[in-house]
Each structure stands twice: as structure tokens, then as C-alpha cells.
C-alpha positions as CSV (number, residue, x, y, z in Angstrom):
1,M,169.9,-115.2,181.6
2,R,172.8,-112.9,182.8
3,F,174.4,-110.0,181.0
4,C,177.7,-108.6,182.1
5,G,177.2,-110.8,185.1
6,V,173.9,-109.1,186.0
7,Q,170.6,-110.9,186.1
8,A,168.4,-110.2,183.0
9,G,165.6,-107.7,183.5
10,T,167.5,-105.8,186.3
11,D,167.0,-102.1,186.7
12,V,170.6,-101.3,187.2
13,H,170.6,-97.6,188.1
14,L,171.5,-98.1,191.7
15,S,173.1,-94.7,192.4
16,S,171.9,-91.9,194.5
17,H,171.5,-90.0,191.3
18,L,173.6,-87.0,192.1
19,S,172.2,-83.8,190.4
20,K,175.1,-83.7,188.0
21,K,174.2,-80.6,186.0
22,Q,174.3,-78.4,189.1
23,H,178.1,-79.0,189.3
24,F,178.9,-77.9,185.8
25,E,179.3,-74.2,185.0
26,L,178.3,-74.8,181.4
27,P,175.6,-76.9,179.7
28,V,176.6,-80.6,179.5
29,P,176.6,-80.8,175.7
30,E,179.0,-77.7,175.6
31,V,181.3,-79.4,178.2
32,I,181.4,-82.6,176.2
33,Q,182.2,-80.7,173.0
34,R,185.0,-78.7,174.8
35,R,186.7,-81.9,176.1
36,V,189.7,-82.8,174.1
37,S,192.7,-85.0,174.9
38,V,195.5,-82.8,176.1
39,R,199.0,-84.4,176.0
40,T,201.2,-81.4,176.6
41,Y,200.8,-79.3,179.8
42,Q,202.2,-76.3,181.5
43,P,204.7,-77.7,184.1
44,L,202.7,-76.2,187.0
45,P,201.0,-78.0,189.9
46,L,197.3,-77.6,190.3
47,P,196.4,-74.6,192.5
48,P,195.2,-75.8,195.9
49,W,191.7,-74.5,195.4
50,E,191.3,-76.3,192.0
51,R,192.6,-79.6,193.4
52,S,190.2,-79.2,196.4
53,R,187.2,-78.7,194.1
54,L,188.1,-81.8,192.1
55,E,188.7,-83.9,195.2
56,E,185.3,-82.9,196.6
57,Y,183.5,-83.8,193.4
58,A,185.4,-87.0,193.2
59,Q,184.2,-88.0,196.7
60,L,180.6,-87.3,195.6
61,L,181.1,-89.5,192.5
62,E,182.1,-92.5,194.7
63,R,178.4,-93.0,195.3
64,E,177.5,-92.7,191.6
65,G,177.3,-94.9,188.5
66,P,174.7,-97.3,187.1
67,F,176.4,-100.4,188.4
68,S,177.3,-101.7,191.8
69,P,181.2,-101.9,191.9
70,A,182.6,-99.1,194.0
71,V,184.8,-96.5,192.3
72,R,187.4,-94.4,194.1
73,F,189.9,-91.8,192.9
74,V,193.4,-91.1,194.1
75,F,195.1,-87.8,193.3
76,I,198.8,-88.1,192.8
77,D,201.5,-85.6,192.1
78,E,205.0,-86.3,190.7
79,D,206.8,-85.7,194.0
80,E,204.6,-88.3,195.8
81,Y,205.0,-90.8,193.0
82,L,208.8,-90.3,193.1
83,A,208.9,-90.8,196.8
84,K,206.9,-94.0,196.7
85,T,208.4,-95.6,193.6
86,G,211.8,-94.1,193.1
87,R,210.9,-93.2,189.6
88,K,209.2,-90.4,187.6
89,I,205.7,-90.9,186.4
90,G,205.9,-92.9,183.2
91,T,203.6,-92.5,180.3
92,Y,205.9,-93.8,177.5
93,G,206.2,-90.3,176.1
94,F,202.4,-89.7,175.5
95,I,202.2,-87.0,178.2
96,R,204.6,-84.2,178.8
97,G,204.7,-81.5,181.4
98,A,201.9,-82.8,183.7
99,I,202.5,-82.6,187.4
100,D,199.2,-84.0,188.7
101,Y,197.4,-87.2,187.9
102,I,194.1,-88.8,188.9
103,A,194.0,-92.6,189.2
104,G,190.6,-94.3,188.7
105,I,190.2,-97.4,190.8
106,V,187.3,-99.8,190.7
107,E,186.2,-102.8,192.8
108,R,186.3,-106.1,190.8
109,G,182.8,-107.2,189.9
110,D,180.0,-107.3,187.4
111,C,180.4,-104.5,184.8
112,A,183.3,-102.9,186.7
113,L,184.9,-101.5,183.6
114,E,181.7,-99.9,182.3
115,Q,181.2,-98.4,185.8
116,L,184.7,-97.0,185.9
117,G,184.2,-95.5,182.4
118,F,180.9,-93.9,183.4
119,V,182.0,-92.4,186.7
120,F,185.6,-91.3,185.6
121,E,184.2,-89.5,182.6
122,M,181.9,-87.5,184.9
123,L,185.0,-86.4,186.8
124,I,186.9,-85.6,183.5
125,L,183.9,-83.6,182.3
126,Y,183.9,-81.7,185.6
127,A,187.6,-80.9,185.2
128,T,186.8,-79.7,181.6
129,S,184.1,-77.4,182.9
130,L,186.8,-75.8,185.2
131,G,189.0,-75.1,182.2
132,L,191.4,-78.0,183.0
133,G,193.0,-80.4,180.5
134,T,192.8,-84.2,180.8
135,C,193.6,-87.3,178.7
136,W,192.3,-90.8,179.2
137,L,195.2,-93.3,179.5
138,G,194.4,-97.0,179.7
139,G,197.4,-98.7,178.1
140,T,200.1,-96.0,178.0
141,F,201.2,-95.6,181.7
142,R,203.3,-97.6,184.1
143,R,200.6,-99.4,185.9
144,R,202.7,-101.0,188.6
145,G,204.0,-97.6,189.8
146,F,200.5,-96.2,190.1
147,E,199.2,-99.4,191.8
148,K,202.0,-99.0,194.4
149,T,201.3,-95.3,194.9
150,T,197.6,-95.7,195.3
151,G,197.7,-98.7,197.7
152,L,195.6,-100.9,195.4
153,G,193.6,-103.5,197.2
154,K,193.4,-107.2,196.3
155,N,189.8,-106.8,195.1
156,E,190.5,-103.7,193.1
157,M,191.8,-102.8,189.7
158,L,193.3,-99.7,188.3
159,P,192.3,-99.6,184.5
160,A,192.9,-95.9,183.8
161,V,194.5,-92.6,184.8
162,T,194.4,-89.1,183.5
163,P,196.8,-86.2,183.8
164,V,195.1,-83.0,184.9
165,G,196.3,-79.5,184.6
166,Y,196.6,-76.5,182.3
167,A,197.2,-77.2,178.6
168,A,200.4,-75.8,177.1
169,Q,199.8,-73.0,174.6
170,K,201.9,-74.8,172.0
171,K,201.4,-78.5,171.1
172,R,204.2,-80.9,170.4
173,A,204.7,-82.4,166.9
174,F,203.9,-85.7,168.6
175,E,200.3,-84.5,169.2
176,Y,199.8,-83.5,165.6
177,A,201.2,-86.9,164.6
178,M,198.7,-88.6,167.0
179,K,195.9,-86.6,165.4
180,I,196.9,-87.7,162.0
181,A,197.2,-91.3,163.1
182,S,193.6,-91.3,164.5
183,R,192.0,-90.1,161.2
184,P,189.4,-90.3,159.9
185,G,187.6,-88.5,162.7
186,R,184.1,-89.3,164.1
187,K,182.1,-91.9,162.4
188,P,178.9,-90.7,160.7
189,W,175.4,-91.4,162.2
190,K,174.7,-94.1,159.7
191,E,177.5,-96.3,161.0
192,L,176.6,-95.9,164.7
193,F,172.9,-95.6,165.2
194,F,170.1,-97.9,163.9
195,N,166.3,-98.2,163.9
196,G,164.9,-101.6,164.7
197,G,167.7,-103.6,162.9
198,F,171.4,-103.1,162.0
199,D,170.5,-102.9,158.4
200,V,168.4,-99.7,158.9
201,P,170.3,-96.5,159.9
202,L,168.7,-94.1,162.2
203,G,168.3,-90.6,160.7
204,E,168.8,-87.6,163.0
205,G,165.2,-86.6,162.4
206,E,164.0,-90.0,163.5
207,A,165.8,-89.7,166.9
208,G,163.4,-87.1,168.1
209,P,164.4,-85.6,171.5
210,Y,167.3,-88.1,171.7
211,R,169.1,-86.6,168.8
212,V,171.4,-84.6,171.1
213,P,172.2,-87.4,173.5
214,L,173.1,-89.6,170.6
215,E,175.3,-86.9,169.1
216,M,177.1,-86.6,172.5
217,V,177.7,-90.3,172.4
218,R,179.2,-89.9,168.9
219,L,181.6,-87.2,170.2
220,G,183.0,-89.4,173.0
221,P,186.6,-90.4,173.4
222,S,187.5,-94.0,172.8
223,T,190.6,-96.2,172.7
224,S,192.5,-95.7,169.5
225,N,189.5,-93.7,168.3
226,R,187.7,-97.0,167.5
227,Q,184.3,-95.6,168.5
228,P,182.9,-99.0,169.5
229,W,179.4,-97.8,170.5
230,R,176.4,-98.9,168.4
231,V,172.9,-97.9,169.5
232,M,169.7,-99.4,168.1
233,K,166.3,-97.8,168.8
234,H,163.6,-100.4,169.4
235,G,160.3,-98.7,170.5
236,P,160.9,-97.0,173.9
237,L,164.3,-98.8,174.3
238,W,167.7,-97.8,173.1
239,H,170.0,-100.8,173.0
240,F,173.7,-100.2,173.4
241,Y,176.2,-102.6,171.7
242,M,180.0,-102.7,171.6
243,A,181.8,-103.3,168.4
244,Y,184.5,-105.6,169.9
245,S,188.1,-105.5,168.7
246,P,189.9,-108.7,169.9
247,M,193.4,-107.6,168.8
248,L,193.1,-104.1,170.5
249,N,191.8,-105.6,173.8
250,R,194.4,-108.3,173.7
251,A,197.2,-105.8,173.1
252,I,196.0,-103.7,176.2
253,G,195.7,-106.8,178.4
254,F,192.0,-106.3,179.3
255,D,188.7,-105.4,177.6
256,I,189.4,-101.6,177.6
257,Q,186.5,-101.0,175.2
258,R,184.1,-101.7,178.0
259,I,185.5,-98.5,179.5
260,D,184.6,-96.8,176.2
261,M,181.0,-98.0,176.6
262,G,180.8,-96.6,180.1
263,I,181.9,-93.2,178.7
264,A,179.2,-93.5,176.0
265,M,176.6,-94.2,178.6
266,C,177.7,-91.3,180.7
267,H,177.4,-88.8,177.8
268,F,174.0,-90.2,176.9
269,E,172.5,-90.0,180.5
270,L,174.0,-86.7,181.4
271,T,172.7,-85.1,178.2
272,A,169.3,-86.7,178.6
273,E,169.1,-85.4,182.1
274,E,170.1,-81.9,180.9
275,L,167.3,-82.0,178.4
276,G,164.7,-83.3,180.9
277,L,164.3,-86.7,179.4
278,S,163.4,-89.4,181.9
279,G,164.7,-92.9,181.7
280,R,166.5,-95.7,183.3
281,W,169.2,-98.3,182.5
282,V,168.0,-101.9,182.2
283,I,169.7,-105.2,181.3
284,G,168.4,-108.3,179.6
285,R,166.4,-109.7,176.8
286,E,163.0,-109.3,178.5
287,E,163.0,-105.7,179.8
288,A,160.0,-103.5,180.6
289,E,157.0,-103.7,178.3
290,G,158.1,-107.2,177.2
291,A,160.4,-105.8,174.5
292,S,163.3,-108.0,173.6
293,V,166.9,-107.0,172.9
294,P,167.7,-107.7,169.2
295,G,171.1,-108.9,168.0
296,P,173.8,-111.0,169.6
297,R,173.7,-112.3,173.1
298,A,175.5,-110.1,175.7
299,G,179.1,-110.8,176.4
300,G,179.0,-113.4,173.6
301,G,181.1,-113.7,170.5
302,D,180.3,-112.7,167.0
303,A,176.8,-111.8,166.0
304,P,176.6,-114.3,163.1
305,G,175.1,-117.5,164.5
306,A,174.1,-116.0,167.8
307,E,171.6,-118.4,169.1
308,E,169.3,-115.9,170.8
309,A,169.0,-113.2,168.1
310,S,165.4,-112.1,167.8
311,A,165.8,-109.3,165.2
312,P,168.1,-108.6,162.2
313,R,171.5,-109.9,163.2
314,A,174.4,-107.4,163.6
315,A,177.3,-107.7,161.3
316,G,180.8,-108.1,162.8
317,R,181.8,-108.6,166.4
318,L,179.0,-106.9,168.4
319,R,178.3,-107.5,172.1
320,Y,175.2,-106.3,173.8
321,I,175.9,-104.1,176.8
322,I,172.7,-102.5,178.2
323,S,169.5,-100.7,177.2
324,W,168.1,-97.3,178.1
325,Q,164.3,-97.3,178.7
326,E,162.4,-94.1,178.1
327,M,160.1,-93.2,181.0
328,P,157.2,-90.7,181.2
329,P,158.2,-87.2,182.2
330,G,158.7,-86.7,185.9
331,T,159.3,-90.3,186.8
């Protein structure tokens, strides 16, 4: 059985496991809580030393991530973009004032979008720790212009970019309108986290030491604020599912919510590491300890009628993504 194109039972943490927390000047949970989507910037280029720090960290991240597709980042300023495309950087009015952008590029392959979400969010959090503003853009930028500017390869895709710079002191009315449009805010725990079945919400007290990692998942950014992550505790395993929105993904042109799931995984792992919680990512129905993944089959369609469900079935369009296995301390 294969999930996300990866053989079931695979230990998928293939990275060199960069010591991420050493690069943040603040605790990881604080950085996550400070990160906001900045859409209006001071019209100033990044100082050379700030850009250099970001570029150095971006190079380290090219060896990171839980999956195998290679990720690379290209830093672009408006002058370079204009010289290569003959046009200004286009974001359909969503971003104003930004001079510098970072393009996230990933090799086509198994779980490429989850990989891009995981690694790019690490870079965005690092920028946040430096006091810089960012904003995930997946469907609101002129993709062809960025593809031309970055020299995109045939076996690569460019799913997302972010502006990076200093937030303007005053927000535009557009930003307030966006905030209103995305209400209500974060979903409550009972809609996101479950204990052994999707009909049993997981209380914060039942999460034990994983309460903070789960809360950091809850605070993650997502496309149209859909918050697609659903996590089920099953013994020593934490199963991650995606609440799939066909119309949203169809409108964007690709499964952008898989990037959201990579972001959720990033928040979960970085916070767990900060707290000294050992674990690994595994994929498949028969992971370690012989535990099986409950719910719908990975990458499949709706949960109702899923042929391989072995626990209370999930309601709605849920797709299994991956599981985090708790490990003994020090492993």
C-alpha cells in the first residue's frame, strides 16, 4: 500500500535534522504566535545583512524536510523581476509596497507539496524571528513571471512565494477587509483534534506534553483560513488528516491544501523538538508497534465508504497524510 506515493510503513524523516531552534532568537512557540500575514510593507529593500542571513538559512534548509523532493529558494527584488519580465511584480493587489520576494521551488515527486510547505514555513518563521514580515501566496501572484525569473526547471514546480520586508505602520483598508472575510478565526480544539475516533474530541488535558505542539498546529496559516488539519491520537501515534476542499483546490489549480498540511507538520515537529519530545514521521496503515491508521485511505476520496477504514470513520472529505510516532526520550 502506498500513501502520497510513498511505500506504507516508511520512516520518512530523511533530513539531516538541522538543529532548528538554535537559529531562532526566540522560543519556537513565540515565533509561531508572532507570525502574521503582512500585506502592506514599507517600500524599502532588505538591508544586505538581513538578506544575507535569510539566504544562508535558506541554503541550510535545502537539506531539510521530512520527504525526499529537493526544495530551493530564489530571492527576487522588483528590479530583477522587471529586467527579466518587463513587468512589475504582480500579486493582484494583495501585496503593496514590498520590494523583495522569496520564491519556493520544489522538485516534482512524492509529497512534494507537503515538503514545500514544511521547509518554506521554516524559512518564514526564521524571517519572523528577525522581525520581518511575510505572507504566504499560493494563488495570488503572476506565476509565469516568477517562473521565468527563477529559471524553473522542467522537473520543478513553483507553488508559492512570499514577500519579505518590514511591515508598514499603517494597514490598508484592504487588509481589514481580508480579516473580516476570513472570520470566524481559529477553529476550536473539538473540531480539529480527536482521541481514537472522529466522534471523540481530544481535550487539551488529554494531549499531555503534546498540548503545545497541537496548539501551534491550530495557529498555523492556511489557504483561505480553511484550517484543513485534523489530528487523531491513537496510542503512541498522532495521525494527520486533511479536510479536503475540492472547489478551493480546483480554483487554485493544484492541491494547495497539501502545502497547508506541510505547514502543520512543521509547527508540530519544531515545537515538539523545542520541548524535548522525541518522535518520527511514519506513513502507512501498519506503522511501528503494529498500530493501524484509522479513517479513510490516504489520498483517497471521501471517508464514507472507505474500504480500508479500521476505526470510526471520519465525516466529510478527509484524506490521511502522515503519522507522528512518539519515541522514548533521547532516541
